[in-house]
C-alpha positions as CSV (number, residue, x, y, z in Angstrom):
1,M,-360.7,-117.5,55.7
2,K,-363.6,-118.0,53.3
3,I,-365.4,-121.2,54.2
4,K,-365.9,-123.4,51.1
5,A,-369.4,-124.8,50.4
6,V,-368.1,-128.3,49.7
7,S,-366.4,-128.7,53.0
8,R,-369.4,-127.3,54.8
9,I,-371.5,-130.1,53.3
10,I,-369.0,-132.7,54.3
11,L,-368.6,-131.5,57.9
12,T,-372.4,-131.2,58.2
13,L,-372.9,-134.8,57.1
14,L,-370.2,-135.9,59.5
15,L,-371.9,-134.1,62.4
16,I,-375.3,-135.5,61.5
17,G,-373.7,-139.0,61.5
18,M,-372.2,-138.4,64.9
19,L,-375.5,-137.3,66.4
20,T,-377.2,-140.4,65.0
21,L,-374.6,-142.6,66.6
22,A,-374.8,-140.8,69.9
23,F,-378.6,-141.3,70.2
24,N,-378.3,-145.0,69.4
25,I,-375.5,-145.8,71.9
26,Q,-376.8,-147.9,74.8
27,P,-375.6,-147.5,78.4
28,V,-372.9,-149.8,79.6
29,K,-374.0,-152.3,82.2
30,S,-372.3,-152.0,85.5
31,D,-372.4,-153.1,89.1
32,W,-372.0,-149.5,90.4
33,T,-374.5,-146.7,90.6
34,W,-374.4,-143.3,89.1
35,T,-373.3,-140.6,91.5
36,E,-373.3,-136.8,91.4
37,T,-371.0,-134.6,89.3
38,I,-367.7,-133.8,91.1
39,Y,-366.4,-130.2,91.1
40,I,-363.0,-128.8,91.9
41,R,-364.3,-125.4,92.8
42,A,-362.7,-122.0,92.1
43,D,-361.9,-121.6,95.8
44,G,-360.0,-124.9,95.8
45,S,-362.6,-127.0,97.6
46,I,-363.7,-130.4,96.3
47,D,-367.5,-130.8,96.0
48,P,-368.8,-133.2,97.3
49,D,-366.1,-133.5,99.9
50,T,-366.6,-137.3,99.9
51,A,-365.2,-137.6,96.4
52,P,-362.0,-139.7,96.1
53,I,-359.8,-136.7,95.3
54,S,-357.3,-135.3,97.9
55,S,-355.3,-132.1,98.0
56,V,-353.1,-130.7,100.8
57,D,-352.3,-127.4,99.0
58,N,-355.2,-126.7,96.7
59,I,-352.7,-126.9,93.8
60,T,-352.2,-130.7,93.2
61,Y,-355.4,-132.8,93.3
62,T,-354.8,-136.5,93.4
63,F,-357.2,-139.4,92.9
64,T,-357.5,-141.9,95.6
65,D,-359.8,-144.3,93.8
66,N,-361.7,-144.7,90.6
67,I,-364.4,-142.1,89.9
68,Y,-367.8,-142.9,88.5
69,D,-369.1,-139.6,87.2
70,E,-368.1,-136.4,85.4
71,I,-365.5,-134.0,86.8
72,V,-365.8,-130.3,86.3
73,V,-362.7,-128.2,87.0
74,E,-363.5,-124.6,87.9
75,R,-360.0,-123.6,89.3
76,D,-357.0,-122.4,87.2
77,N,-353.3,-123.1,87.8
78,I,-353.6,-126.6,89.3
79,I,-352.5,-130.2,88.6
80,V,-355.1,-133.0,88.5
81,D,-353.2,-136.3,88.9
82,G,-355.2,-139.5,88.3
83,A,-352.5,-141.6,90.0
84,G,-353.4,-144.4,87.6
85,Y,-357.1,-144.5,88.5
86,T,-360.0,-144.4,86.0
87,V,-362.9,-142.0,85.4
88,L,-365.8,-144.1,84.3
89,G,-369.1,-143.1,82.6
90,T,-372.1,-145.2,81.9
91,G,-371.9,-144.8,78.1
92,A,-371.3,-142.1,75.6
93,F,-374.5,-140.2,76.3
94,L,-374.8,-136.9,74.3
95,Y,-372.4,-134.2,75.7
96,T,-371.3,-136.0,78.9
97,K,-367.7,-135.1,79.7
98,G,-365.2,-137.2,81.6
99,I,-363.2,-134.1,82.5
100,D,-364.6,-130.7,81.7
101,L,-361.9,-128.0,81.4
102,A,-364.1,-125.3,79.7
103,G,-362.8,-121.9,80.4
104,R,-359.7,-123.1,82.3
105,K,-356.1,-121.8,82.2
106,N,-352.9,-123.5,83.2
107,V,-354.4,-126.9,84.3
108,T,-352.3,-130.0,84.0
109,L,-354.3,-133.2,83.6
110,R,-352.2,-136.4,83.9
111,N,-351.9,-140.1,84.6
112,M,-355.5,-141.3,84.4
113,S,-357.8,-143.4,82.2
114,I,-361.2,-142.0,81.0
115,E,-363.9,-144.1,79.4
116,G,-367.6,-144.2,78.8
117,F,-368.3,-140.6,78.0
118,Y,-369.3,-138.5,75.0
119,Y,-366.1,-136.4,75.4
120,G,-363.3,-138.0,77.3
121,I,-361.8,-134.5,77.9
122,Y,-363.4,-131.3,76.8
123,L,-361.9,-127.8,76.4
124,E,-363.8,-124.7,75.4
125,F,-362.3,-121.2,75.4
126,S,-359.4,-122.9,77.4
127,S,-355.8,-122.0,77.2
128,N,-352.3,-123.0,78.4
129,N,-353.4,-126.4,79.6
130,S,-351.5,-129.6,79.5
131,I,-353.1,-133.0,78.8
132,L,-350.3,-135.5,79.5
133,G,-350.0,-139.2,79.7
134,N,-353.6,-140.3,79.9
135,N,-355.7,-143.1,78.4
136,K,-358.9,-142.3,76.6
137,T,-360.9,-145.4,75.5
138,N,-364.5,-146.2,74.4
139,N,-365.7,-142.6,74.4
140,E,-367.4,-140.9,71.5
141,Y,-364.4,-138.5,71.2
142,G,-361.2,-138.8,73.1
143,I,-360.4,-135.1,73.4
144,R,-362.2,-132.1,71.9
145,L,-361.0,-128.5,71.8
146,D,-363.3,-125.7,70.8
147,H,-362.0,-122.1,70.5
148,S,-359.0,-123.0,72.6
149,T,-355.4,-121.8,72.3
150,N,-351.9,-122.7,73.5
151,N,-352.7,-126.1,74.9
152,S,-350.4,-129.1,74.9
153,I,-351.7,-132.6,74.3
154,S,-348.9,-135.1,74.6
155,R,-348.1,-138.8,75.3
156,N,-351.7,-139.9,75.6
157,N,-353.2,-143.2,74.4
158,I,-356.4,-142.6,72.5
159,T,-358.0,-145.9,71.4
160,A,-361.3,-147.4,70.2
161,N,-363.4,-144.2,70.5
162,N,-366.6,-144.3,68.5
163,D,-365.9,-141.3,66.4
164,G,-362.7,-139.2,66.8
165,G,-359.5,-139.4,68.7
166,I,-358.6,-135.7,69.0
167,W,-360.8,-132.9,67.5
168,L,-359.7,-129.2,67.2
169,F,-362.5,-126.8,66.2
170,Y,-361.7,-123.1,65.7
171,S,-358.6,-123.6,67.8
172,S,-355.1,-122.2,67.3
173,N,-351.5,-122.4,68.6
174,N,-352.0,-125.8,70.2
175,C,-349.4,-128.6,70.2
176,V,-350.4,-132.2,69.7
177,S,-347.4,-134.5,70.0
178,G,-346.3,-138.0,70.9
179,N,-349.7,-139.5,71.2
180,D,-350.7,-143.0,70.3
181,I,-354.0,-142.7,68.4
182,T,-355.3,-146.1,67.2
183,E,-358.5,-147.9,66.2
184,N,-360.9,-145.0,66.3
185,N,-363.9,-145.5,64.1
186,W,-363.4,-142.3,62.2
187,E,-360.5,-139.9,62.3
188,G,-357.4,-140.0,64.5
189,I,-357.0,-136.2,64.5
190,L,-359.3,-133.6,63.0
191,L,-358.5,-129.9,62.6
192,A,-361.5,-127.9,61.4
193,Y,-361.4,-124.1,61.0
194,S,-358.2,-124.2,62.9
195,F,-354.8,-122.5,62.3
196,D,-351.2,-122.4,63.5
197,N,-351.3,-125.7,65.3
198,S,-348.4,-128.2,65.5
199,I,-349.2,-131.9,65.1
200,S,-346.0,-133.8,65.5
201,G,-344.6,-137.2,66.4
202,N,-347.9,-139.0,66.8
203,K,-348.6,-142.6,65.9
204,V,-351.9,-142.6,64.0
205,T,-352.8,-146.2,63.1
206,N,-355.8,-148.2,62.0
207,N,-358.4,-145.4,62.2
208,Y,-360.6,-144.7,59.3
209,D,-358.8,-141.5,58.4
210,G,-355.5,-140.4,59.9
211,I,-355.1,-136.6,60.3
212,I,-357.7,-134.5,58.6
213,L,-357.3,-130.8,57.7
214,A,-360.7,-129.2,56.9
215,D,-360.9,-125.4,56.2
216,S,-357.7,-125.0,58.2
217,S,-354.5,-123.2,57.4
218,I,-350.9,-122.4,58.6
219,N,-350.7,-125.7,60.5
220,S,-347.6,-127.9,60.7
221,I,-348.0,-131.7,60.3
222,S,-344.6,-133.3,60.9
223,G,-342.9,-136.5,62.0
224,N,-346.1,-138.5,62.4
225,N,-346.3,-142.2,61.7
226,I,-349.6,-142.6,59.8
227,T,-350.1,-146.2,59.1
228,E,-352.8,-148.6,57.9
229,N,-355.7,-146.2,58.1
230,K,-358.7,-147.5,56.1
231,G,-359.3,-144.2,54.4
232,A,-356.6,-141.6,53.9
233,G,-353.5,-141.0,55.8
234,I,-354.0,-137.2,55.5
235,P,-357.2,-135.9,53.9
236,I,-356.8,-132.2,53.0
237,V,-360.2,-130.5,52.5
238,S,-360.5,-126.8,51.5
239,S,-357.3,-126.1,53.3
240,S,-354.2,-124.0,52.3
241,S,-350.8,-122.8,53.5
242,N,-350.1,-125.8,55.6
243,I,-346.7,-127.5,55.9
244,I,-346.7,-131.3,55.8
245,F,-343.2,-132.8,56.2
246,G,-341.3,-135.7,57.6
247,N,-344.3,-138.0,58.0
248,D,-344.4,-141.7,57.3
249,L,-347.5,-142.5,55.3
250,V,-347.6,-146.3,55.1
251,A,-350.2,-148.8,53.8
252,N,-353.2,-146.4,53.9
253,R,-355.8,-146.5,51.2
254,D,-354.7,-143.0,50.1
255,G,-351.5,-141.5,51.4
256,I,-352.8,-138.0,50.9
257,H,-356.4,-137.3,49.7
258,L,-357.1,-133.8,48.3
259,L,-360.3,-131.8,47.8
260,D,-360.1,-128.2,46.7
261,S,-356.9,-127.5,48.6
262,S,-353.9,-125.6,47.2
263,D,-350.8,-123.8,48.3
264,N,-349.7,-126.4,50.8
265,L,-346.0,-127.4,51.1
266,I,-345.6,-131.2,51.1
267,Y,-342.0,-132.5,51.4
268,H,-339.7,-135.0,53.1
269,N,-342.6,-137.4,53.6
270,N,-342.3,-141.2,53.0
271,F,-345.1,-142.5,50.9
272,L,-344.8,-146.3,51.4
273,N,-347.1,-148.8,49.7
274,N,-350.4,-146.9,50.0
275,T,-353.1,-148.2,47.6
276,R,-353.0,-144.7,46.1
277,Q,-350.1,-142.6,47.1
278,V,-352.1,-139.4,46.3
279,Y,-355.7,-139.0,45.2
280,D,-357.4,-135.8,44.1
281,L,-361.2,-135.9,44.1
282,A,-361.1,-133.6,41.0
283,W,-359.8,-136.6,39.0
284,T,-363.3,-138.2,39.1
285,N,-365.4,-135.0,39.6
286,P,-364.8,-132.6,36.7
287,G,-366.8,-129.8,38.5
288,I,-364.1,-129.6,41.2
289,Q,-360.9,-127.6,40.6
290,P,-357.7,-129.6,40.8
291,S,-355.6,-129.0,43.9
292,R,-352.2,-127.3,43.2
293,N,-349.6,-127.8,45.9
294,T,-345.8,-127.8,46.2
295,W,-344.3,-131.3,46.5
296,D,-340.6,-130.5,47.1
297,W,-338.4,-128.1,49.0
298,G,-336.2,-127.4,46.0
299,Y,-332.6,-128.6,45.5
300,P,-330.7,-130.0,47.3
301,S,-333.2,-130.5,50.1
302,G,-335.5,-132.5,47.8
303,G,-339.0,-133.7,47.9
304,N,-340.6,-136.9,49.1
305,Y,-339.8,-140.6,49.0
306,W,-342.2,-142.7,46.9
307,S,-342.1,-146.4,47.1
308,D,-343.3,-146.8,43.5
309,Y,-340.8,-144.3,42.0
310,S,-338.8,-146.1,39.4
311,G,-336.2,-143.4,38.6
312,V,-332.5,-143.6,39.1
313,D,-329.9,-141.4,40.9
314,K,-326.9,-141.0,38.6
315,K,-326.8,-137.2,38.3
316,S,-326.7,-134.2,40.6
317,G,-327.3,-130.5,40.4
318,T,-330.4,-128.3,40.3
319,N,-331.1,-129.5,36.8
320,Q,-329.8,-133.0,37.4
321,D,-327.2,-132.4,34.6
322,R,-324.0,-133.3,36.4
323,H,-322.6,-136.8,36.9
324,G,-322.7,-138.2,40.5
325,S,-325.2,-139.4,43.0
326,D,-326.9,-136.9,45.2
327,G,-329.8,-138.9,46.7
328,I,-332.4,-137.4,44.4
329,G,-334.0,-139.0,41.4
330,D,-332.9,-137.8,38.0
331,T,-336.5,-137.4,36.8
332,P,-339.6,-136.0,38.6
333,Y,-342.3,-138.1,40.2
334,V,-345.4,-137.3,38.3
335,I,-348.7,-137.3,40.2
336,D,-350.9,-135.8,37.5
337,E,-350.7,-132.9,34.9
338,N,-351.0,-130.4,37.8
339,K,-348.7,-132.0,40.3
340,Q,-345.2,-133.4,40.5
341,D,-342.4,-133.9,42.9
342,N,-339.4,-132.3,41.0
343,Y,-336.8,-133.8,43.3
344,P,-338.0,-137.2,44.6
345,L,-335.8,-138.8,47.2
346,I,-334.1,-142.1,46.5
347,R,-334.1,-143.2,50.1
348,P,-336.7,-142.7,52.8
349,F,-336.3,-139.5,54.9
350,P,-334.5,-138.9,57.1
351,S,-331.4,-140.4,55.6
352,P,-329.4,-142.9,57.7
353,L,-326.6,-140.3,58.0
354,D,-329.0,-137.6,59.3
355,S,-330.6,-140.1,61.7
356,T,-327.2,-141.2,63.1
357,R,-326.1,-137.6,63.6
358,E,-329.4,-136.9,65.4
359,L,-329.0,-140.0,67.6
360,N,-325.5,-138.9,68.5
361,E,-326.8,-135.4,69.5
362,T,-329.6,-137.0,71.6
363,I,-327.0,-138.8,73.7
364,K,-325.1,-135.6,74.4
365,T,-328.3,-134.0,75.8
366,W,-328.6,-136.7,78.5
367,S,-325.8,-135.5,80.8
368,L,-324.4,-139.0,81.1
369,P,-321.1,-139.7,82.8
370,K,-318.4,-138.7,80.4
371,G,-317.0,-142.2,80.0
372,T,-320.4,-143.6,79.2
373,E,-321.1,-140.9,76.7
374,N,-317.8,-141.5,75.0
375,K,-318.3,-145.3,74.7
376,L,-321.6,-144.6,72.9
377,T,-320.7,-141.6,70.7
378,S,-317.4,-143.0,69.5
379,K,-319.2,-145.9,67.8
380,L,-321.7,-143.5,66.3
381,Y,-318.9,-141.2,65.0
382,N,-317.4,-144.2,63.3
383,A,-320.8,-145.0,61.7
384,I,-321.2,-141.4,60.6
385,H,-317.8,-141.5,58.9
386,L,-318.5,-144.7,57.1
387,L,-321.8,-143.4,55.9
388,I,-320.1,-140.3,54.5
389,M,-317.7,-142.7,52.7
390,E,-320.7,-144.7,51.4
391,N,-319.5,-147.8,53.2
392,E,-322.9,-149.0,54.3
393,N,-321.9,-152.5,55.4
394,G,-319.2,-151.0,57.7
395,A,-321.8,-148.5,59.1
396,V,-324.2,-151.3,59.8
397,Q,-321.5,-153.2,61.8
398,K,-320.7,-150.1,63.9
399,L,-324.4,-149.6,64.7
400,M,-324.7,-153.3,65.7
401,N,-321.6,-152.7,68.0
402,F,-323.4,-149.7,69.4
403,I,-326.5,-151.8,70.2
404,D,-324.2,-154.3,72.0
405,Q,-322.7,-151.5,74.0
406,V,-326.1,-150.1,75.0
407,D,-327.1,-153.6,76.2
408,K,-324.0,-153.7,78.4
409,L,-324.9,-150.4,80.0
410,R,-328.5,-151.1,80.5
411,G,-329.6,-150.9,84.2
412,N,-326.2,-149.5,85.2
413,K,-325.3,-146.3,83.3
414,L,-328.5,-146.2,81.3
415,T,-332.1,-146.6,82.4
416,N,-334.2,-149.2,80.6
417,E,-336.1,-146.5,78.9
418,Q,-333.0,-144.8,77.6
419,A,-331.6,-148.2,76.4
420,D,-334.9,-149.1,74.7
421,Q,-334.9,-145.7,72.9
422,L,-331.3,-146.0,71.7
423,I,-331.7,-149.6,70.5
424,S,-335.0,-148.9,68.7
425,E,-333.5,-145.9,66.8
426,A,-330.2,-147.7,66.0
427,Q,-332.2,-150.6,64.6
428,R,-334.4,-148.3,62.6
429,I,-331.3,-146.7,61.0
430,I,-329.9,-150.2,60.2
431,D,-333.2,-151.0,58.5
432,L,-333.0,-147.8,56.5
433,I,-329.5,-148.6,55.3
434,K,-330.5,-152.1,54.3
435,G,-333.5,-150.7,52.4
C-alpha cells in the first residue's frame, strides 16, 4: 500500500517523542541487584541453570520465584508458565525486553506479571504464539509485534505503561482479544502498516487514544469497549478497507477521528456521549482531502447508534416510506456534507432481543445438566417471546427471574465465574431495555 506523507510525519514525531521519553526515564530503586539474562536455549536447557525456572520435559517451563532480568526464549513449541510470579526490570531502559520471543513459533506465554522494561513482551518475525493471561505494568510498551503473524494476544491486563499498550508494526493475521488495556499514557492499541488483524472484545479505557489505525488496511475492529480515552476512541490515519463494527465508543473526546482515510465500513457501533462523535481533520485543514467512508450496512441491518440523534422511528422499509417501527430512524444521521449514516439505529446495538438470544445460545454450549439448562433457558425463551411482542416490562421481569435462578444455582450447578457472566449479561440487557 502507498504510504501517505502525512502519516509518515505523524509516526515519526511519535517515535521521536518515545525516544526522548526513554532516555529520560530513571532507574527504579530496588533492594535487589541486577543479574544476568536468562535463556531458554534451543536444546531445552535453562541458562544459567540456577535461574528460578523448572522443566521436567523441556516443553513446559514453570517459574519457581520472581525473576529480576530479561528472559530470552530460543526454543519453539513450548509453554512458559509464570505461575503467578513477576519478571522485574530496573526501569524502561531503551530496548530492554521482559520476555524476548523474537523468531519464535508456537510458544505459549501465560500467568505472569512483567514490569520495568522498555518492552514487556517483544515479538519480531514471530508466528503462532499465544500471549495469555499476563499482567504488563509500568513498561514503556506492554507488548510489541514487528513483522509477526498468526499470534494470539488474549485476556491480558496491560496498565499504566509509559507509551503504548499493544503495538503491531508490519504485522498481519494476529488476533488481539479480551484484553483489559487501561491508563496507558498514549494509545491502548496501535496498528501501523499492518493488515488482516482481528481486534475484538477488548476493554480500552482511559488511555490517551484507544485503538489507532495508521497506514493499515483490511483489519477488523469489533466488539470493543472503548471508553473515556482523552483523545479519540478510534483514530484512523491514512487507512482504508477496514471494518469497524459492534464497538461501544463512550465518553471519549472524539468517538472516531479521521485523517485522509476512506473506504472503511463503520456500522453497528454505539456512539455514546463523546465530546465529538466524529471528527475529520479536513474540517479545520482545507489542504486535506475529506475522508469518505460507509456508515451503515444498508437496510434492514442498519447503521450506528448515536446518542445525539434526534430522529424518530415511525416508518419502515428501505426508503422509510411504510408505516411501522423497524428500529431504524426515519431520517439519516448527518455527519457532514460527505458523510452520513443512512439508517441510524434507534437503540444501542446489539438489540435486547439479539442479546437475549445470544445469552441463551451461550448456556447451551456449556454442557450443563439438562435440568439446569432447562431452568435457565425457559426463562430466557419467555423473555425472547415478550421482546418479540414488544412487551418490554414483561421481558425485564423474566430477566430478573433469570438472575434469581442463577443465584440459586451458584456454587452448585454453576461455577461462580459462570454465574457472574450470566448475571452481568442479563443485567446489561435489562439496562438496554430500560434505555
